[in-house]
C-alpha positions in Angstrom: 60.6 21.5 55.8 58.0 22.9 58.2 54.6 23.5 56.7 54.0 27.0 55.5 50.6 27.1 57.2 52.1 26.5 60.6 54.8 29.1 60.3 54.5 31.9 62.8 54.6 35.6 61.9 58.0 37.3 62.2 58.0 41.0 62.0 54.7 41.0 60.1 55.8 38.6 57.3 55.1 34.9 56.8 58.2 32.9 57.3 59.1 29.3 56.3 61.3 27.3 58.6 63.4 24.4 57.4 63.7 21.3 59.5 67.3 20.6 60.6 68.4 24.2 60.0 69.8 25.8 63.3 69.2 29.3 61.9 65.6 28.6 61.2 65.2 27.1 64.7 66.7 30.3 66.1 64.4 32.5 64.1 61.4 30.4 65.2 62.4 30.8 68.9 62.7 34.6 68.4 59.3 34.8 66.7 57.6 32.9 69.5 59.5 34.6 72.4 59.2 38.4 72.4 61.2 39.0 75.6 64.9 39.6 76.1 66.8 36.3 76.1 68.6 36.8 79.4 70.0 33.3 79.6 71.6 33.4 76.2 72.9 37.0 76.8 74.6 35.8 80.0 76.2 32.9 78.1 77.5 35.3 75.4 78.8 37.7 78.1 80.7 35.0 80.0 82.3 33.8 76.7 83.5 37.3 75.8 84.9 37.6 79.3 87.0 34.5 78.7 88.6 36.1 75.7 89.2 39.4 77.6 90.9 38.0 80.7 94.1 36.8 79.1 94.7 40.4 77.9 94.1 42.2 81.2 95.7 39.4 83.2 99.1 40.6 81.9 99.0 44.2 83.2 100.1 43.8 86.8 103.1 41.4 86.3 104.5 42.0 82.8 107.2 44.4 84.2 108.4 41.7 86.6 108.1 38.9 84.1 110.4 40.6 81.6 112.8 41.5 84.4 112.9 37.8 85.6 113.5 36.6 82.0 116.8 38.6 82.1 116.1 40.2 78.7 116.7 43.9 79.5 120.1 44.7 81.1 118.8 48.0 82.3 115.5 48.9 84.0 114.8 51.5 81.3 114.8 48.8 78.7 112.0 46.7 80.3 109.2 48.8 78.9 110.6 48.4 75.4 110.5 44.6 75.6 107.2 44.5 77.5 105.6 46.5 74.7 106.4 43.9 72.2 104.8 41.2 74.4 101.6 43.2 74.4 101.8 44.1 70.7 102.3 40.4 69.7 98.8 39.6 70.7 97.2 42.5 68.8 99.4 41.7 65.7 98.2 38.1 65.7 94.6 39.1 66.1 94.9 41.7 63.3 96.3 39.1 60.9 93.6 36.5 61.3 90.4 38.1 62.4 89.0 38.5 58.9 89.8 34.9 58.1 88.0 33.7 61.2 85.0 35.7 60.3 84.9 34.1 56.9 85.1 30.7 58.4 82.3 31.5 60.8 80.1 32.6 57.9 80.9 29.3 56.1 80.7 26.6 58.8 78.9 28.5 61.7 79.5 30.6 64.7 79.6 27.9 67.3 82.6 25.9 65.9 84.7 29.1 65.7 83.7 30.0 69.2 84.7 26.6 70.5 88.0 26.5 68.7 88.8 30.0 70.0 88.2 29.0 73.6 90.3 25.9 73.1 93.2 27.9 71.7 92.9 30.4 74.6 93.0 27.6 77.1 96.1 26.1 75.5 98.3 29.1 74.8 97.3 31.1 77.9 98.6 28.1 79.9 101.8 27.9 77.8 102.4 31.6 78.3 102.5 31.0 82.1 105.1 28.3 81.5 107.4 30.6 79.4 111.1 29.9 80.0 112.4 32.7 77.8 111.3 35.9 76.1 110.7 34.4 72.7 108.4 31.7 74.1 106.4 34.5 75.7 106.2 36.4 72.4 105.3 33.2 70.4 102.6 32.1 72.8 101.0 35.6 72.9 101.1 35.8 69.1 99.4 32.4 68.8 96.9 33.3 71.5 95.9 36.3 69.4 96.0 34.7 66.0 94.1 31.6 66.9 91.4 33.3 69.0 88.9 34.4 66.3 86.1 34.8 68.8 85.6 38.6 68.9 84.1 39.1 65.4 81.8 36.0 65.3 80.5 36.6 68.8 79.4 40.1 67.9 77.5 38.7 65.0 76.1 36.0 67.3 74.9 38.6 69.8 72.9 40.3 67.1 71.4 37.1 65.7 70.4 35.5 68.9 67.9 38.3 69.8 65.1 40.3 68.1 65.9 43.6 66.4 64.7 45.7 69.3 67.1 44.0 71.7 70.3 44.3 69.5 71.6 47.3 71.5 71.5 45.2 74.7 73.2 42.3 72.9 76.1 44.4 71.6 76.7 46.1 75.0 77.8 42.7 76.2 81.2 43.3 74.5 81.9 46.5 76.4 80.6 45.2 79.8 82.7 42.1 79.5 85.8 44.1 78.8 84.9 46.4 81.8 84.6 43.4 84.1 87.8 42.0 82.6 89.6 45.2 83.6 88.6 44.5 87.2 89.0 40.7 87.5 92.0 40.2 85.2 94.4 42.6 87.0 93.2 41.3 90.3 93.9 37.7 89.4 97.3 38.7 88.0 98.2 40.9 90.9 97.2 38.6 93.7 98.3 35.2 92.2 101.6 36.1 90.4 104.7 35.0 92.3 102.7 32.9 94.8 105.9 31.5 96.4 106.9 34.9 97.6 103.4 36.0 98.6 102.0 32.8 100.1 105.1 30.6 101.1 103.0 28.4 103.4 100.7 27.3 100.5 103.3 27.2 97.7 106.7 25.7 98.5 109.7 27.0 96.6 110.4 23.6 95.0 106.9 23.4 93.5 106.1 24.2 89.8 104.9 27.6 91.0 108.4 28.3 92.3 110.0 27.6 88.9 107.2 29.4 87.0 106.1 32.3 89.2 103.5 33.6 86.7 101.9 30.2 86.0 99.2 30.3 88.7 97.2 33.2 87.4 97.3 31.8 83.8 96.3 28.4 85.1 93.2 29.9 86.9 92.1 31.7 83.8 92.6 28.5 81.7 90.5 26.5 84.2 87.8 29.1 83.7 88.1 28.6 80.0 87.6 24.8 80.4 84.4 25.4 82.4 83.0 27.7 79.7 84.2 25.3 76.9 82.0 22.6 78.5 79.1 25.0 78.7 79.3 25.5 74.9 77.6 22.1 74.5 74.3 24.0 75.0 75.2 26.9 72.8 72.7 27.1 69.9 73.9 27.8 66.4 72.4 30.8 64.6 73.7 30.5 61.0 71.2 29.2 58.4 72.3 26.0 56.8 69.9 25.3 53.9 69.8 26.1 50.2 67.1 28.5 49.1 64.5 26.9 46.8 60.9 27.6 46.1 58.2 25.3 47.3 54.4 25.5 47.0 54.2 26.2 50.7 56.4 29.3 50.4 55.0 32.7 49.6 56.1 34.3 46.3 57.0 37.5 48.0 59.0 35.9 50.7 60.8 33.7 48.2 61.7 36.7 45.9 63.0 38.6 48.9 65.3 35.7 49.9 66.5 35.2 46.3 67.3 38.9 46.0 69.2 38.9 49.3 71.3 35.9 48.2 72.3 37.4 44.9 73.2 40.9 46.0 75.9 40.3 48.6 78.5 42.7 47.2 82.1 42.9 48.3 82.5 44.1 51.9 85.1 46.6 50.8 82.5 48.2 48.4 79.8 48.3 51.0 80.2 51.9 52.1 77.7 51.8 55.0 79.8 49.0 56.5 83.2 50.5 55.7 82.2 54.0 57.0 81.0 52.5 60.3 84.2 50.5 60.6 86.3 53.6 60.1 84.3 55.3 62.8 85.0 52.3 65.0 88.7 52.4 64.3 89.1 56.1 65.0 87.2 55.7 68.3 89.4 52.7 69.2 92.5 54.8 68.4 91.3 57.6 70.7 90.4 55.0 73.4 93.8 53.3 73.4 95.8 56.6 73.1 93.8 58.1 76.0 94.4 55.0 78.2 98.1 55.2 77.5 98.3 59.0 78.1 96.1 58.9 81.2 98.4 56.5 83.0 101.5 58.5 82.1 99.9 61.8 82.9 98.4 60.6 86.2 101.7 59.2 87.5 104.0 62.1 86.3 105.0 64.8 88.8 102.9 67.8 89.3 105.7 70.1 88.3 105.4 68.6 84.8 101.6 69.1 84.7 100.8 65.6 86.0 98.8 64.5 89.0 101.5 62.8 91.1 99.4 59.6 91.5 100.9 56.3 92.6 100.3 53.0 90.7 97.7 52.1 93.3 95.8 55.3 92.7 95.8 54.7 89.0 94.6 51.1 89.6 91.8 52.3 91.7 90.6 54.8 89.0 90.7 51.9 86.4 88.7 49.7 88.7 86.0 52.3 89.4 85.9 53.1 85.7 85.4 49.4 84.8 82.5 49.2 87.3 80.9 52.3 85.9 81.0 50.9 82.3 79.2 47.8 83.5 76.4 49.8 85.1 76.2 52.3 82.3 76.1 49.7 79.5 73.6 47.5 81.3 71.0 50.1 82.4 71.6 53.5 80.7 73.0 53.0 77.2 70.1 50.9 75.8 67.6 53.7 76.8 69.8 56.4 75.3 70.2 54.6 71.9 66.5 53.8 71.9 65.6 57.5 72.2 68.4 59.1 70.1 69.4 56.3 67.7 73.0 55.2 67.2 74.1 58.1 65.0 72.8 61.0 67.2 74.1 59.2 70.3 77.5 59.0 68.8 77.5 62.7 67.9 76.5 63.8 71.3 79.1 61.5 73.0 81.8 62.9 70.8 80.9 66.5 71.6 80.8 65.9 75.3 84.1 64.0 75.2 85.8 67.0 73.5 84.5 69.4 76.2 85.5 67.0 78.9 89.2 66.7 77.8 89.7 70.4 78.0 89.1 70.1 81.8 91.9 67.7 82.3 95.0 70.0 82.5 93.6 72.3 85.2 93.0 69.2 87.5 96.6 69.3 88.5 96.0 72.4 90.6 93.4 70.7 92.8 94.2 69.5 96.3 94.4 65.8 97.0 91.0 65.0 98.4 89.1 66.8 95.6 91.6 65.6 93.0 90.8 61.9 93.5 87.1 62.5 93.3 87.2 64.7 90.2 89.6 62.4 88.3 87.4 59.4 89.1 84.3 61.2 87.8 86.1 62.5 84.7 87.6 59.0 83.9 84.2 57.4 84.3 82.5 59.9 82.0 85.3 59.7 79.3 85.3 56.0 79.1 81.5 55.7 79.0 81.4 58.3 76.2 83.9 56.2 74.3 82.0 52.9 74.7 78.8 54.7 73.6 80.4 55.5 70.2 82.0 52.0 70.0 78.7 50.2 70.7 76.8 52.4 68.2 79.3 51.6 65.5 78.7 47.9 66.3 75.0 48.4 65.6 75.7 50.2 62.3 78.2 47.5 61.2 75.9 44.5 61.9 72.9 46.1 60.1 75.0 47.0 57.0 75.4 43.3 55.9 73.2 40.2 55.5 73.7 37.3 58.0 75.9 35.3 55.6 78.5 38.2 55.7 78.1 39.3 59.2 80.9 37.4 60.9 83.3 38.3 58.1 82.3 42.0 58.5 83.0 41.8 62.2 86.2 40.0 61.6 87.3 42.7 59.2 86.4 45.4 61.7 88.5 43.6 64.4 91.5 43.3 62.0 91.5 47.1 61.2 90.8 48.0 64.9 93.7 45.9 66.1 96.1 47.7 63.7 94.9 51.1 65.0 95.2 49.8 68.7 98.7 48.6 68.0 99.9 52.0 66.7 98.0 54.1 69.3 100.2 53.4 72.4 103.4 54.1 70.6 102.1 57.3 69.1 100.7 58.5 72.4 103.9 57.8 74.2 106.0 59.7 71.7 103.6 62.7 71.9 103.6 62.7 75.7 107.4 62.6 75.8 107.6 65.5 73.4 105.0 67.5 75.3 106.9 67.1 78.6 109.8 69.0 77.0 107.8 72.1 76.1 106.5 73.1 79.6 106.9 76.8 78.9 105.7 77.0 75.3 103.4 79.9 74.4 100.7 77.7 72.7 99.3 74.7 74.7 102.3 74.2 77.0 103.1 70.8 78.4 100.2 68.3 78.8 97.8 70.8 77.4 99.1 69.9 73.9 98.5 66.2 74.6 94.9 66.7 75.4 94.5 69.2 72.6 95.7 66.6 70.1 93.4 64.0 71.6 90.5 66.5 71.0 91.6 66.7 67.3 91.2 62.9 67.0 87.7 63.1 68.6 86.8 66.0 66.3 87.6 63.8 63.3 85.4 61.2 65.0 82.6 63.7 65.2 82.9 64.9 61.6 82.8 61.2 60.5 79.3 60.8 61.9 77.9 63.2 59.2 77.3 62.8 55.5 78.9 62.1 53.2 81.4 60.2 55.4 79.0 58.0 57.4 76.4 56.1 55.3 73.5 54.9 57.4 72.1 51.4 56.5 68.5 51.1 55.7 67.6 49.1 58.8 68.8 52.0 61.1 66.3 54.8 61.9 67.6 58.1 60.5 66.7 60.0 63.6 
C-alpha cells in the first residue's frame, strides 16, 4: 500500500492508493493530471465505433440480402423478414446487457470490453457468410447477446476522467453512433455485391461471388481486430482491493469508504437511477420512432402529405445529420450542460423538440430547392435535441450509483432501452399506415396525426424531468 503521507489530494480530501490496484492507479493519474485525457477518450470513442458499425452496416443491403436468400416469395414480404433480422440483434442485447454489466462490476471493465470485441469480430464475420435466413438470424442474435460493451464502456468513460470532464466522456457514445451512421452505410453500400460492382477486382468464382455480402462484414471485422490489439494498452478502472483500516489512512476517509461499501442498495430500489433510466427509455423510444417515421414520411408521395424524396435524398439527410451530431456533441453540448446542468438542458431540449415537430407537416408545401435545405436543418436540430436528453440521462445514471454498481446500472439501462427500441419501429409503422388512411379527417389529418403523437411522447419526456418523477442524485447540481 502506498504511504499515506505521499498520497496526493483528490477533490480536497486525502486519499490512500493501494499498490497493485488498477482503480487506485487510475485515481492517482486523475489527481495528478487535471486536463482532459484526450488519448484515452479517443480510444474509448474508437471502441464504441466498433460496436456501432455492425448495426449501421446492415442498412443499405438488408433488402437485397433477404431477397437473395429466397425467403420472401413476394417483394412485399421482404420488409417483414428484414425486420426480424434487425430485431434479433436488439433482442439479444436486451436479454444479456444487465448480466454483462454485473460481470464488469465483478471482474473489471477491460475483460468485458475485450470479450465483446472478440464476439463482434467472430459473429459479424459469420453473418457475412450466412447461407440461409436462420443463420443470419442466429448470428445477429449472438452478435447482440455476446456484445456486452455498451453498458461497461459508459461506466468506463465516466471513471477514466475527472468529474468536470464527465459530460465530454459521455458524449463519446453519441458521436461514435453519429460517425457509425455515416461510415457503416457507406461501407455496406459500396462493398456489398462486389462481383457486380467491381468485376475486374472480384471474379465471379471467388468467395465474394458466393457470399456477396461478406466483403463489408470482413472489413468491419478487420477493424475490430486492430482495435482488439490496441486494447493491450487499455487501463482498467475498477478498484480491486478490500477495504481495511491502516494507521496511514485517515479516520474520516476510512469511515466514508466503509459507509459506501455497506449502503449499496438494490438498483431497482434506487429511484434516482431508475427515474433517469425511464427518461432514457422514453427518449430512446421517441428517437427510434422518429427515425422510422421520418424515412417513411420523406419517401411517401406528396399527395399523402409526404416529401416525395428518393432513397438517395434520405441517405443524404442522414449523413448530414450524423456529421452535425459529431460537431454538436464535441463542441457545443459540453458548454450547454456546464451552464444549464443536465436537468435544465433536458427540459429545454424537450420543449424545443415539441415546437420543431409541429413544423414538419407544412414542409410538404415547399418547393424542391427550399425543401431540401429546410428538411436538413430540421433533421439536424431534432436529432441534436434528442442526443442532448440522452447524454444528460447518462450523466444522471452514472452519478446515481457507486463505482461497484456502475456497469450493472448501465447494463440495466441498455436492457430496458433495447426493449423500447425493439417496439418503437413496429408501433411507428402501424401508426403511420393508419394515418395514411385518414387524409381528410377533421382533426389532425394524415401525417399531422403522426407528428402530434410523437409530440405526446416528448411531452411525457418533458413531464418526467420534474419532481416527483425525476429524482436528482446528490452529485448533480440542482440548477
